[in-house]
C-alpha positions as protocol buffer text, in pm:
chain_id: "A"
residue {
  index: 1
  type: MET
  ca { x: 5872 y: -3032 z: 2221 }
}
residue {
  index: 2
  type: LYS
  ca { x: 5904 y: -2718 z: 2006 }
}
residue {
  index: 3
  type: PHE
  ca { x: 5599 y: -2528 z: 1882 }
}
residue {
  index: 4
  type: ASN
  ca { x: 5596 y: -2368 z: 1541 }
}
residue {
  index: 5
  type: LEU
  ca { x: 5431 y: -2032 z: 1623 }
}
residue {
  index: 6
  type: PRO
  ca { x: 5233 y: -1984 z: 1296 }
}
residue {
  index: 7
  type: THR
  ca { x: 5113 y: -2347 z: 1308 }
}
residue {
  index: 8
  type: PHE
  ca { x: 5027 y: -2316 z: 1677 }
}
residue {
  index: 9
  type: LEU
  ca { x: 4831 y: -1994 z: 1616 }
}
residue {
  index: 10
  type: CYS
  ca { x: 4651 y: -2148 z: 1319 }
}
residue {
  index: 11
  type: VAL
  ca { x: 4552 y: -2451 z: 1528 }
}
residue {
  index: 12
  type: SER
  ca { x: 4444 y: -2213 z: 1808 }
}
residue {
  index: 13
  type: ALA
  ca { x: 4233 y: -2012 z: 1563 }
}
residue {
  index: 14
  type: ILE
  ca { x: 4064 y: -2327 z: 1434 }
}
residue {
  index: 15
  type: ALA
  ca { x: 4000 y: -2441 z: 1791 }
}
residue {
  index: 16
  type: LEU
  ca { x: 3858 y: -2098 z: 1879 }
}
residue {
  index: 17
  type: SER
  ca { x: 3631 y: -2096 z: 1575 }
}
residue {
  index: 18
  type: ALA
  ca { x: 3509 y: -2446 z: 1665 }
}
residue {
  index: 19
  type: PHE
  ca { x: 3450 y: -2320 z: 2019 }
}
residue {
  index: 20
  type: GLY
  ca { x: 3266 y: -2023 z: 1870 }
}
residue {
  index: 21
  type: MET
  ca { x: 3028 y: -2253 z: 1681 }
}
residue {
  index: 22
  type: ASN
  ca { x: 2959 y: -2449 z: 1999 }
}
residue {
  index: 23
  type: ALA
  ca { x: 2933 y: -2127 z: 2199 }
}
residue {
  index: 24
  type: SER
  ca { x: 2681 y: -1983 z: 1953 }
}
residue {
  index: 25
  type: ALA
  ca { x: 2476 y: -2296 z: 1982 }
}
residue {
  index: 26
  type: GLN
  ca { x: 2471 y: -2250 z: 2358 }
}
residue {
  index: 27
  type: GLY
  ca { x: 2378 y: -1881 z: 2333 }
}
residue {
  index: 28
  type: LEU
  ca { x: 2706 y: -1720 z: 2444 }
}
residue {
  index: 29
  type: LYS
  ca { x: 2734 y: -1346 z: 2384 }
}
residue {
  index: 30
  type: ILE
  ca { x: 3058 y: -1268 z: 2198 }
}
residue {
  index: 31
  type: ALA
  ca { x: 3197 y: -921 z: 2124 }
}
residue {
  index: 32
  type: VAL
  ca { x: 3519 y: -759 z: 2005 }
}
residue {
  index: 33
  type: VAL
  ca { x: 3712 y: -449 z: 2106 }
}
residue {
  index: 34
  type: ASP
  ca { x: 3983 y: -278 z: 1904 }
}
residue {
  index: 35
  type: MET
  ca { x: 4225 y: -213 z: 2192 }
}
residue {
  index: 36
  type: GLN
  ca { x: 4471 y: -22 z: 1972 }
}
residue {
  index: 37
  type: ASP
  ca { x: 4197 y: 212 z: 1852 }
}
residue {
  index: 38
  type: ALA
  ca { x: 4072 y: 258 z: 2209 }
}
residue {
  index: 39
  type: LEU
  ca { x: 4427 y: 339 z: 2324 }
}
residue {
  index: 40
  type: ASN
  ca { x: 4477 y: 587 z: 2038 }
}
residue {
  index: 41
  type: ARG
  ca { x: 4149 y: 767 z: 2108 }
}
residue {
  index: 42
  type: TYR
  ca { x: 4162 y: 764 z: 2490 }
}
residue {
  index: 43
  type: TYR
  ca { x: 4208 y: 1127 z: 2601 }
}
residue {
  index: 44
  type: LYS
  ca { x: 4466 y: 1031 z: 2864 }
}
residue {
  index: 45
  type: THR
  ca { x: 4693 y: 883 z: 2596 }
}
residue {
  index: 46
  type: ASP
  ca { x: 4775 y: 1228 z: 2452 }
}
residue {
  index: 47
  type: ILE
  ca { x: 4833 y: 1371 z: 2801 }
}
residue {
  index: 48
  type: GLU
  ca { x: 5068 y: 1088 z: 2900 }
}
residue {
  index: 49
  type: VAL
  ca { x: 5253 y: 1096 z: 2568 }
}
residue {
  index: 50
  type: GLU
  ca { x: 5313 y: 1470 z: 2617 }
}
residue {
  index: 51
  type: LYS
  ca { x: 5461 y: 1397 z: 2962 }
}
residue {
  index: 52
  type: ILE
  ca { x: 5693 y: 1132 z: 2818 }
}
residue {
  index: 53
  type: ASN
  ca { x: 5797 y: 1364 z: 2534 }
}
residue {
  index: 54
  type: ALA
  ca { x: 5868 y: 1647 z: 2781 }
}
residue {
  index: 55
  type: MET
  ca { x: 6082 y: 1412 z: 2988 }
}
residue {
  index: 56
  type: ALA
  ca { x: 6269 y: 1297 z: 2675 }
}
residue {
  index: 57
  type: ASP
  ca { x: 6323 y: 1661 z: 2567 }
}
residue {
  index: 58
  type: GLU
  ca { x: 6464 y: 1752 z: 2909 }
}
residue {
  index: 59
  type: LYS
  ca { x: 6707 y: 1460 z: 2897 }
}
residue {
  index: 60
  type: ARG
  ca { x: 6806 y: 1547 z: 2539 }
}
residue {
  index: 61
  type: LYS
  ca { x: 6869 y: 1909 z: 2642 }
}
residue {
  index: 62
  type: ASN
  ca { x: 7102 y: 1795 z: 2921 }
}
residue {
  index: 63
  type: ILE
  ca { x: 7293 y: 1569 z: 2682 }
}
residue {
  index: 64
  type: ASP
  ca { x: 7311 y: 1847 z: 2420 }
}
residue {
  index: 65
  type: GLU
  ca { x: 7472 y: 2077 z: 2679 }
}
residue {
  index: 66
  type: ARG
  ca { x: 7731 y: 1810 z: 2758 }
}
residue {
  index: 67
  type: GLN
  ca { x: 7799 y: 1757 z: 2388 }
}
residue {
  index: 68
  type: ALA
  ca { x: 7850 y: 2131 z: 2339 }
}
residue {
  index: 69
  type: ALA
  ca { x: 8115 y: 2128 z: 2615 }
}
residue {
  index: 70
  type: TYR
  ca { x: 8274 y: 1822 z: 2451 }
}
residue {
  index: 71
  type: GLN
  ca { x: 8284 y: 2002 z: 2117 }
}
residue {
  index: 72
  type: GLN
  ca { x: 8452 y: 2305 z: 2279 }
}
residue {
  index: 73
  type: MET
  ca { x: 8720 y: 2073 z: 2415 }
}
residue {
  index: 74
  type: THR
  ca { x: 8769 y: 1926 z: 2067 }
}
residue {
  index: 75
  type: THR
  ca { x: 8812 y: 2275 z: 1918 }
}
residue {
  index: 76
  type: LYS
  ca { x: 9055 y: 2377 z: 2191 }
}
residue {
  index: 77
  type: MET
  ca { x: 9256 y: 2058 z: 2137 }
}
residue {
  index: 78
  type: ALA
  ca { x: 9285 y: 2138 z: 1766 }
}
residue {
  index: 79
  type: ASP
  ca { x: 9417 y: 2486 z: 1853 }
}
residue {
  index: 80
  type: LEU
  ca { x: 9667 y: 2342 z: 2103 }
}
residue {
  index: 81
  type: ASP
  ca { x: 9779 y: 2084 z: 1847 }
}
residue {
  index: 82
  type: LYS
  ca { x: 9854 y: 2365 z: 1601 }
}
residue {
  index: 83
  type: THR
  ca { x: 10061 y: 2539 z: 1868 }
}
residue {
  index: 84
  type: VAL
  ca { x: 10254 y: 2219 z: 1943 }
}
residue {
  index: 85
  type: ARG
  ca { x: 10335 y: 2167 z: 1573 }
}
residue {
  index: 86
  type: ASP
  ca { x: 10428 y: 2530 z: 1508 }
}
residue {
  index: 87
  type: THR
  ca { x: 10810 y: 2520 z: 1496 }
}
residue {
  index: 88
  type: THR
  ca { x: 10830 y: 2899 z: 1477 }
}
residue {
  index: 89
  type: LEU
  ca { x: 10722 y: 2923 z: 1842 }
}
residue {
  index: 90
  type: ALA
  ca { x: 10953 y: 2900 z: 2142 }
}
residue {
  index: 91
  type: GLU
  ca { x: 11019 y: 2551 z: 2282 }
}
residue {
  index: 92
  type: GLY
  ca { x: 10865 y: 2647 z: 2622 }
}
residue {
  index: 93
  type: THR
  ca { x: 10541 y: 2763 z: 2458 }
}
residue {
  index: 94
  type: ARG
  ca { x: 10515 y: 2442 z: 2257 }
}
residue {
  index: 95
  type: LYS
  ca { x: 10592 y: 2228 z: 2563 }
}
residue {
  index: 96
  type: GLU
  ca { x: 10326 y: 2406 z: 2770 }
}
residue {
  index: 97
  type: ALA
  ca { x: 10074 y: 2359 z: 2485 }
}
residue {
  index: 98
  type: MET
  ca { x: 10163 y: 1985 z: 2475 }
}
residue {
  index: 99
  type: GLU
  ca { x: 10096 y: 1947 z: 2850 }
}
residue {
  index: 100
  type: GLN
  ca { x: 9763 y: 2127 z: 2815 }
}
residue {
  index: 101
  type: LEU
  ca { x: 9677 y: 1912 z: 2513 }
}
residue {
  index: 102
  type: GLN
  ca { x: 9748 y: 1588 z: 2702 }
}
residue {
  index: 103
  type: ALA
  ca { x: 9546 y: 1699 z: 3006 }
}
residue {
  index: 104
  type: LEU
  ca { x: 9258 y: 1812 z: 2786 }
}
residue {
  index: 105
  type: ALA
  ca { x: 9266 y: 1485 z: 2590 }
}
residue {
  index: 106
  type: GLN
  ca { x: 9221 y: 1290 z: 2916 }
}
residue {
  index: 107
  type: GLU
  ca { x: 8941 y: 1520 z: 3032 }
}
residue {
  index: 108
  type: ARG
  ca { x: 8771 y: 1492 z: 2691 }
}
residue {
  index: 109
  type: ALA
  ca { x: 8788 y: 1111 z: 2703 }
}
residue {
  index: 110
  type: VAL
  ca { x: 8618 y: 1113 z: 3044 }
}
residue {
  index: 111
  type: LYS
  ca { x: 8356 y: 1359 z: 2916 }
}
residue {
  index: 112
  type: GLY
  ca { x: 8290 y: 1136 z: 2612 }
}
residue {
  index: 113
  type: LYS
  ca { x: 8228 y: 834 z: 2834 }
}
residue {
  index: 114
  type: GLU
  ca { x: 7997 y: 1041 z: 3058 }
}
residue {
  index: 115
  type: ILE
  ca { x: 7796 y: 1147 z: 2754 }
}
residue {
  index: 116
  type: GLN
  ca { x: 7762 y: 787 z: 2631 }
}
residue {
  index: 117
  type: ASP
  ca { x: 7654 y: 670 z: 2977 }
}
residue {
  index: 118
  type: ALA
  ca { x: 7404 y: 958 z: 3004 }
}
residue {
  index: 119
  type: GLN
  ca { x: 7260 y: 874 z: 2661 }
}
residue {
  index: 120
  type: ARG
  ca { x: 7215 y: 507 z: 2754 }
}
residue {
  index: 121
  type: LYS
  ca { x: 7060 y: 597 z: 3090 }
}
residue {
  index: 122
  type: ALA
  ca { x: 6824 y: 856 z: 2938 }
}
residue {
  index: 123
  type: SER
  ca { x: 6713 y: 614 z: 2668 }
}
residue {
  index: 124
  type: ALA
  ca { x: 6644 y: 340 z: 2926 }
}
residue {
  index: 125
  type: GLU
  ca { x: 6450 y: 581 z: 3150 }
}
residue {
  index: 126
  type: VAL
  ca { x: 6234 y: 703 z: 2862 }
}
residue {
  index: 127
  type: MET
  ca { x: 6164 y: 346 z: 2748 }
}
residue {
  index: 128
  type: GLU
  ca { x: 6076 y: 241 z: 3103 }
}
residue {
  index: 129
  type: ALA
  ca { x: 5844 y: 541 z: 3146 }
}
residue {
  index: 130
  type: ARG
  ca { x: 5678 y: 467 z: 2809 }
}
residue {
  index: 131
  type: SER
  ca { x: 5624 y: 101 z: 2901 }
}
residue {
  index: 132
  type: GLY
  ca { x: 5480 y: 198 z: 3239 }
}
residue {
  index: 133
  type: MET
  ca { x: 5249 y: 450 z: 3073 }
}
residue {
  index: 134
  type: GLU
  ca { x: 5125 y: 196 z: 2818 }
}
residue {
  index: 135
  type: LYS
  ca { x: 5063 y: -66 z: 3088 }
}
residue {
  index: 136
  type: THR
  ca { x: 4868 y: 182 z: 3302 }
}
residue {
  index: 137
  type: LEU
  ca { x: 4652 y: 297 z: 3010 }
}
residue {
  index: 138
  type: VAL
  ca { x: 4587 y: -57 z: 2886 }
}
residue {
  index: 139
  type: ASP
  ca { x: 4488 y: -160 z: 3240 }
}
residue {
  index: 140
  type: GLU
  ca { x: 4242 y: 133 z: 3252 }
}
residue {
  index: 141
  type: ILE
  ca { x: 4096 y: 29 z: 2915 }
}
residue {
  index: 142
  type: LYS
  ca { x: 4063 y: -331 z: 3036 }
}
residue {
  index: 143
  type: ALA
  ca { x: 3881 y: -206 z: 3347 }
}
residue {
  index: 144
  type: ALA
  ca { x: 3637 y: -10 z: 3126 }
}
residue {
  index: 145
  type: VAL
  ca { x: 3586 y: -319 z: 2908 }
}
residue {
  index: 146
  type: ASN
  ca { x: 3517 y: -529 z: 3220 }
}
residue {
  index: 147
  type: VAL
  ca { x: 3251 y: -285 z: 3342 }
}
residue {
  index: 148
  type: ILE
  ca { x: 3075 y: -280 z: 3003 }
}
residue {
  index: 149
  type: VAL
  ca { x: 3103 y: -657 z: 2957 }
}
residue {
  index: 150
  type: GLU
  ca { x: 2962 y: -729 z: 3303 }
}
residue {
  index: 151
  type: THR
  ca { x: 2680 y: -477 z: 3253 }
}
residue {
  index: 152
  type: GLN
  ca { x: 2581 y: -620 z: 2914 }
}
residue {
  index: 153
  type: GLY
  ca { x: 2640 y: -982 z: 3009 }
}
residue {
  index: 154
  type: HIS
  ca { x: 2890 y: -1079 z: 2739 }
}
residue {
  index: 155
  type: ASP
  ca { x: 3058 y: -1415 z: 2769 }
}
residue {
  index: 156
  type: LEU
  ca { x: 3359 y: -1360 z: 2548 }
}
residue {
  index: 157
  type: VAL
  ca { x: 3534 y: -1049 z: 2412 }
}
residue {
  index: 158
  type: PHE
  ca { x: 3823 y: -1062 z: 2167 }
}
residue {
  index: 159
  type: ASP
  ca { x: 4083 y: -792 z: 2111 }
}
residue {
  index: 160
  type: LYS
  ca { x: 4089 y: -749 z: 1736 }
}
residue {
  index: 161
  type: SER
  ca { x: 4404 y: -537 z: 1713 }
}
residue {
  index: 162
  type: PHE
  ca { x: 4704 y: -661 z: 1912 }
}
residue {
  index: 163
  type: LEU
  ca { x: 4765 y: -991 z: 1736 }
}
residue {
  index: 164
  type: PRO
  ca { x: 4999 y: -994 z: 1434 }
}
residue {
  index: 165
  type: LYS
  ca { x: 4796 y: -942 z: 1117 }
}
residue {
  index: 166
  type: ALA
  ca { x: 4910 y: -1266 z: 956 }
}
residue {
  index: 167
  type: ASN
  ca { x: 4812 y: -1477 z: 1257 }
}
residue {
  index: 168
  type: LYS
  ca { x: 4490 y: -1313 z: 1375 }
}
residue {
  index: 169
  type: ALA
  ca { x: 4278 y: -1537 z: 1596 }
}
residue {
  index: 170
  type: ILE
  ca { x: 3971 y: -1364 z: 1454 }
}
residue {
  index: 171
  type: LEU
  ca { x: 3972 y: -1470 z: 1093 }
}
residue {
  index: 172
  type: TYR
  ca { x: 3623 y: -1341 z: 1019 }
}
residue {
  index: 173
  type: THR
  ca { x: 3390 y: -1111 z: 1205 }
}
residue {
  index: 174
  type: SER
  ca { x: 3031 y: -1091 z: 1089 }
}
residue {
  index: 175
  type: LYS
  ca { x: 2812 y: -785 z: 1137 }
}
residue {
  index: 176
  type: ASN
  ca { x: 2632 y: -983 z: 1408 }
}
residue {
  index: 177
  type: VAL
  ca { x: 2940 y: -968 z: 1636 }
}
residue {
  index: 178
  type: LEU
  ca { x: 2908 y: -666 z: 1858 }
}
residue {
  index: 179
  type: ASP
  ca { x: 3207 y: -426 z: 1850 }
}
residue {
  index: 180
  type: LEU
  ca { x: 3231 y: -242 z: 2183 }
}
residue {
  index: 181
  type: THR
  ca { x: 3518 y: -11 z: 2084 }
}
residue {
  index: 182
  type: GLU
  ca { x: 3300 y: 302 z: 2052 }
}
residue {
  index: 183
  type: GLU
  ca { x: 3135 y: 237 z: 2387 }
}
residue {
  index: 184
  type: VAL
  ca { x: 3471 y: 169 z: 2555 }
}
residue {
  index: 185
  type: VAL
  ca { x: 3618 y: 493 z: 2414 }
}
residue {
  index: 186
  type: ALA
  ca { x: 3308 y: 687 z: 2525 }
}
residue {
  index: 187
  type: THR
  ca { x: 3337 y: 541 z: 2877 }
}
residue {
  index: 188
  type: LEU
  ca { x: 3709 y: 620 z: 2893 }
}
residue {
  index: 189
  type: ASN
  ca { x: 3660 y: 976 z: 2771 }
}
residue {
  index: 190
  type: ALA
  ca { x: 3355 y: 1050 z: 2990 }
}
residue {
  index: 191
  type: GLY
  ca { x: 3586 y: 1212 z: 3246 }
}
residue {
  index: 192
  type: ALA
  ca { x: 3790 y: 1408 z: 2991 }
}
residue {
  index: 193
  type: PRO
  ca { x: 3845 y: 1775 z: 3071 }
}
residue {
  index: 194
  type: ALA
  ca { x: 3643 y: 2018 z: 2858 }
}
residue {
  index: 195
  type: ALA
  ca { x: 3818 y: 2130 z: 2541 }
}
residue {
  index: 196
  type: PRO
  ca { x: 3963 y: 2483 z: 2568 }
}
């Protein structure tokens, strides 16, 4: 049986709101946290993003050096091609230029493939590092949420940011629903190093 995602999410939202009415009647404590905002304002996020950017810059620098060598080969090939086509030169000179041109063409083809492989590998490594960083930070935020929730005795906490806007499970949030985002950010940033 196939599920239509928007329909499924709508049904889920209705079920959750019905649960919310029952939960309110039973005295459940419900709160929300804006996980995206907490992630954006967590001091470690900037530190980790800088590390990822430094890694990406280092990989880009290595690839740029390879591309510069590739471009030098291209320029040299153009010069050799001119020599080969220059009929005013001696046959031996033109033949030697042709041999160099063929050898350089093969070397350049290998270099081009190496550059493509290095670009793919660098991109994959940066993406993997970014995913790992995001998972680690989100896990730390969840741990901070758990501590606050257990301390305050909340029964249910919704993330009000990660769901697609059109299919939000939280269709309405009254001012009576406690938003713990500020407290979560304060807890996360309690260990932040002093600003220089």
